[in-house]
N, C-alpha and C positions, 0 to 999 in steps of 0.2 A: 204743717210743720212750723215750729216756733222759729221765727226769723232770728232771734237772738242766739239760739242754739246753732243755726247755720253759720251765722257770722263768727261765733266763737270757734267752731270747727274749722272754717276756712282760715281763720287767723292762725290756728294751730298748725295747719298744713303749711302756711307761709313760713311760720317759725321753723318747722321741720326742714323745709327746703334750704333755709339759711344756716341750719345747725351743723350740717355735715354728718349727722348721725344717720344710721339706717332707720327705716320706718319702725322696725321692731324695737330698737333701742329707744327711739324717741317716744313711742307709745308707752313703753314701760316707765320712762322717766316722768312723763306727765300723768301717768295713772289711767290711761285709756286702754280698753280692750284692743288688742292688736287688729283683730278682724274689723272692728268698728272704725279704727283709724284708716285702714286700707280702703274701706268703703268711702270715707270722706275724701281721701286723696284721689280716688278714681272719679268721684262725683265732681270735684273741683276741676279736674282735667277735662271732663266732659263739658262742663260749663265754659271753660276757657276756649275749647275748640268750637263750641257753638257761637260764642261771642266774636270770634275772629272774622265772621262774615263770609262772603263768597270767596272761593279760592281765587288766587291771583295767577295769571298765566303770563309767561314771557314768550316772546317770539324767538324761535330758534331759526337761524338762517345760515346760509353758507353761500359763498360765491359760486356761480355756476361754473362747472368744469365739464370736461369730456365725460360723458356717462360711461361708467365702468360696468361691464356685465359681470356680476358676481352672484354666487349662490349663498354667500355669507352675509348676514346682516351687518351693517356698519354700526347701527345703534339698536340695542335691545332693551326694552323697559318692561319690567315685571311688576304688575300692580297686585294689590290685595285681591283675593278672589280668583287667583291664578289666571288673570288676564295678561297676555304677553303682547306687546306692541313691538314689531320688528320694522326697522327702516333700512332699506337696501340702498 
């Protein structure tokens, strides 16, 4: 892939993000096939998520208290892939 084409397309994606236009309207305005522009928007998003590095975790804590017996989760987290984490 021609590096200058990549740079040009990524620059257009950046311009679109600042424009306030829809992707469809922006692609028409600059004369790019809408499907092609969607491809480059997705590709740049993938590149940005890869370059962000390892995920960061924060510690969640609470002060110890009398343990309550409950069948209802106090926290429920649903992840992609239908994985559910329940904390009682």
